[in-house]
N, C-alpha and C positions, 0 to 999 in steps of 0.2 A: 781089571785092576782090583785087588783085594783091599779092603773088604768090598764084596761086589753087591751086597744087598743092604738097603737102609732100614734094618730092623732094630729091635730094642738093644740087641747086644752089640750094636755098631754105634753106640752113642758115646761121644767124648765129653766128659765133664771138664769144663774150662774154668770152674770157679777157683777163687784163690786158694781155697783149702786143698784142692786136688793138685796144686803145684808141687806139693811135697810127695805125691804118690809115685813119681818117676815112671811115666808111661814107657812101654817098650820101644825099642828102636824102630824108627819109621821104615817100612819096606822101601827098598831102593826104587822099585818100579813106581811107587807112589811119589817119591821125590822127583823122579824124572818127569813124571806126568805134570807135576806142579810147575817144574821148570819150564817145560814146553808150553804149558798153558799160560804162564806169565809172559813168556816171550812172544807168543803169537797174539795175545791180547794187546800188549803194548805196541807191537809192530803195526797194529791198525792205525796209530797215530801218524806213522811216518811213510806209509806207502805212497801217499799222494805227493810227497815233496819232489821227487825226480820227475813226476808226470805232469807238472803244472804247464810246461810249454805245449805238449800235444793235447792236453785237456782243454787249454784256452783256445787253441785253434779249432778243436772239435765242436765246442759249444759256442764259439764266437764271442769271446770276452777278451778284454785287454789284460795285460800282465798285472796291473794294480788290482783289478778285481779278482783275478785268480789268487793273488796273495791273501785275500780274505779267507780262502778255504783252510790252509794250515793254521791261520791265526785263530779261527773259530774252533778248530779241533783242539788246539792247545788251551784255549780258554774253557772249553767244555771239560777238559781233563782237570784243570785246576778247580773248577766249580764242583766236579764229581768228587775230587779228593776231599774238599772242605765240606760238602753237603751230604755225600753218600756213604763215604768210608766209615764214619762213626757208627752207622747202623750195624756194622759187624759185631759190635759189643751187645747189641739189644736183640738180635734175631739169630737164628741158626745160620751160621756162615755158609754151610753147604747150599741151603736154599737160595740165599742171597747170590752167591757166586753163579749158580746155575741160571737163576732168573736173569742176571745181568748179561750172562753169556747169550742167552736167547735174544735180548734186546740189542746187544751188539751185533749179532748176526743180522737182525732185521735193519739196523742202521747201515751196515755194510752193504746189504742188498739194495737199500734205497739209493745209496751212492752209486752203485753199479747201474741202476736204472734211471737215474736223475735225468729228466728231460731239459731242464733249465738250471740256470745259476742259482735261483731262488731255492729250488728243491735241494740242490747240492750244498748250499750253505747250511740249511736246516739239518740235512743229513750229516754234515760234517761236525756240527755241534753235538748231535746225538752220539756220533762215534766217539768223540772226546769224552762225554759223560759216562758212557758205558764201558769204555776201554779201561776204566779204573778197576775193573775186575782184577787186574794185576796187582793192585794195592790191597785187595782182599785176600788174595792167595798167599802173599808173604806172611801176614800175621797168622793165617791158618797153618802154614808150615811151622811157624815158631811154636804154635800151640800143640801141634802134634809131636814135636821133638822133646826128648828128655833134655834136662839141663846140660848133661854131659856132651850132647851132640848138637845143641841148638845152633851154634855158630857155623858148623859144617853144613847143616841142613839149609839154613837161611842163605849161606854163601852159595850153595848149589842152585837154589831157586833164583837168587839174584843174578847169577851167571846167565841163566836162561832169559831173564828179563833184559839184561844189558845186551845180550847177543841179538835179541829181537829188535832193539833200538838200532844197533849198529849194522845189522845185515838186512833189515827190511828195505832200505833205500836201494841196495844192490839188486835184490830179488825183484822188486817192483820195476826197476829200470829195464831189466832183462825181459821180464814177462810183457811189459807194455810194448817193447820194441818188436816182439815176436807176434803178440796176439791183440795189441791195443790196450788202452788204459782201463776200459770197463772190465776186461777179462781179469785183471789183477783183483778187483773187488768181488767178482763173482768167485774166484778161487778162495779169497780171504773169508768170504761168507761160509763156504763149505768147510774150511778149516776150523772156524769158530763153532760151527755146528758139532763137529766131531769132538772138539774139546769139551763142549758143554755136555755131551753124552758120556764122555769118558769120566769127567768130574762127578756127574750125577752117580755113576756106578762106583767110582773109585774112592770118593771122599766119605768119611764117616760123618755122622751128625754132630754138630757142636751145640753144646748147651749155651744159652745166652749168659753173659756175665754182668748185665745191667738190666734193671727194670725201669729205668728213667724214661720219661717221655722224650719224644724226638727234640722238642725245644730245649728241655733241660740237658739233654745229651750234647747238644751243640754248645750250650753255655759252659759245659764242663771243659771244653777245649781251652778257653781262656783260663779256667782254674788250673788245668794241667800245665799250661805255660807259666803261670804265676808261681806255682807251688813246686815245680820240679826243675831245679837248676841244671840238672844233667840233661834234661830234655832241651833247655835253652842253648846249652853249649853244643850238643849234638846237632841240633838243627841249624844253628848259626854256622858252625864249622862246615857242615855239609853244603849249606847254601853257598858259602864262599867257594868251595871246591866246584860247585856247579856253575858259578860265574866263569871260572877258568875253563872248565869243560866246554861249555856252550860258546864262549868267545872263540875258542880254537876251532871247533868243528863248523861253526856257522860261517867262518871266514876262510877256511883252508882252501876251498875249491877256487875262490876268487884269487887268492895268493898264488896258487900253483898255476893258474892260467896267465896272470900278469907277469910272474917272475920267470917261469920255466915253459910257458906255452903248452901246458898239459891240460887235457880235457877232463870231463866228468868221469870217464871210466877210470882214470888214474886216481881221482879223488875217492872213488869207490873202493879202490885197492887200499888206500890208506885206511879206510874204515875197516878192512879186513885185519889190518895191523892192530888197530885198536881192539877189535874183537879177540885177537890172540891174547892180548893183555888181559882181557876180561875173563878168559878161560882159566886163569890162575886164581880166581876168586875163592874156590873151595879151599885152596891152601890158606888164604887169609882167614877163612872161617875156622879151620883147624887151629890156626895160630891163636885166634881169639879164644877158642876153647882151652888151650893149653896155657897160654901166657897172660890171658886177660884181655878184654877188648880195648881198655884204655891204652895199653901199650901198643896195640896194633893201629890204633887211630893215630898215634904219634909217628910210628914208622911209615904208615901209608901216606900221611900228609907230607912227611919229609921227602919221600920218593917223588911226590908230585912237584914240590918246590925245585928239587934238583933236576927233574926232567925239563921243566920250563926254563930254568937257568941255563942248562946246556944248549937249548935251542936258540938262546940269544946269540950264540956264536955263528949262526947260519950265514949272516952277510959276509963273513970273512973266509967262507969255504967255497970251493968249486962246486958246480951243479951236482955231480954225483955224490960228493961227500955231504953236501947240504941236504939233499933228499934222503940220504941214508940217516942222517942225524934226526930229521923229522919222524922217519919211521920208528927209530929207537925211542924218541921222545914220546911218541904216541903209544907205544907199547908200555913204557914206563908209567906215564901219568894215568892211562886208563886202568892199569893194575892198581896203582896207588889210590886212585879215587874209589874203585870197586872195593878194595880192601877196607878203606875207611868207612864206606857206606854200609858194608856187612857188619863191621864192628859197632858202628853207631846204632844200627837196628838191634844188635844183640844187647847193647846197653839199655836202650829205651824199653825194649820189651820186658826187661827185668824190673822196671820201676813200678809198675802196677799191672799185674796180669789180667786184671778185670777190665783194663782200658786199653788193650793193645791196638785196636783199631783206631781209636782216637789219638793215641800217641803216634801212630803211623801217619794219620791225617795231618797232625800239626807239623811233623817233620817234612813231609813231602809237599806240603803247601809252600813252606819256605824253600825247599829245593827247587820247585818249578818257578817261584819268584826269581831265584838265583839264576835259573837258566834263561829266563826272559831278560833280565838285566844284562846277562853276559852276552846274549845275542845282540842287543841293542847297542851296548857299549863297544863290543868288538867291532861291529860294523862301522860305527862312528870313528873309532881310533884307527881303523884300517884306511879310511878315507883321509883322516887328518895327519897321521903319523906313519902310515904304512904298517907292514907286518911287525916291526919292532914294537909298535904301540900295542898291538894285540898280545904279543909275548910278555910285555911289561905288565899288562893288566892281569894276565893269567898267573904270572909270578907273584905279584903283590897280593892277589886274591887268595892263592894257595898258601902263601907265607902267613896271612891272617888266620887261616884255618889252623895252621901248625902252631901259631902262638896261643890260640884258644886251648888246644890240646896240651901244650907244654905248661901253660899257666895251671891247668887242672892238675893237682898233685894227688889224685886218687891213686892208691898203690896199684902198680901195674899187674901184680899177680892175682889180684882179687877178682875172681869171676863172679859177676853179680847175677843173682837169680830173681 
């Protein structure tokens, strides 16, 4: 991957003054490398979810204890976003990314070799902390891109990230069924090692954009939230969309089993439908470059609202039509959420070029809070009111995001830098 050597000519200046220098177009092979790396990194969070049954039987734990494994992984990810992502503004992002890739590989290897639940829980927390490499890669891609193509580049990398989320469960289930659950984590270890080597060779060096101490760097997260209304709007709207996303996907398999007697394999197929919607994200990035990210956030949020409103008709349809409606709805809202996320990132990266990692940390902390709330509320409403309760929650949450974007009257055609 070019550039292949970390020499002095391969140094990227990321200072605010260099923002007007218009870097050259990012090589397509580097964009693809970043997208694959983001996807494989974030996939590390989700491999374990379909494996909990066979994993619990193998190490002799009950289902409730097994549930602590993904819980600690997600907790580690949230902590990593809050505590580690801001470092990207203070140190060379290339070194930070490669170092975290090495730590993630070690954490995955520890998971594969774990002899007991205690070891497995510690390894799971470590996987979550270090899988945040994905959130270092996205700001790096934004820094490498010229203003004229930033939406497209970020959209492509985010497509890789979302595909990693949506496809990881399918892949791990197939691998575990054929080779056992530990094999999946050995394979994941090898993939992250390859990613780390490729990123070390392919990424240029990045100049730090802040000389603040780590403590002061964390304090600026609050200042960014207080002083940047666009950040507050973007983070809140995306968090509401994450509530809808998580409520749907965390309850879909139970709904399909209860209503249609369809098992986990079919649930995985619905994940593929969502992945197909995510593949359209580069289109959203190009739209953000041409029409302005504000306009795309409104369009994307509206698509999500319409998709969930349409799924409210499911109880009045026969089974084949109802299942088809869910597939179409998943395609629609996954595209809408991804389009809005890419545009929100384009917006916040233009607020303060010297603080892109911290801006990313603030937004994604709220996004994962939204996902946790969506999962908890979705499960509760499914038990209390059934599937219509889940769809109502998703519709209202996405409508809230749309209202935030509609109330924001920033001119649609202004592409912020």
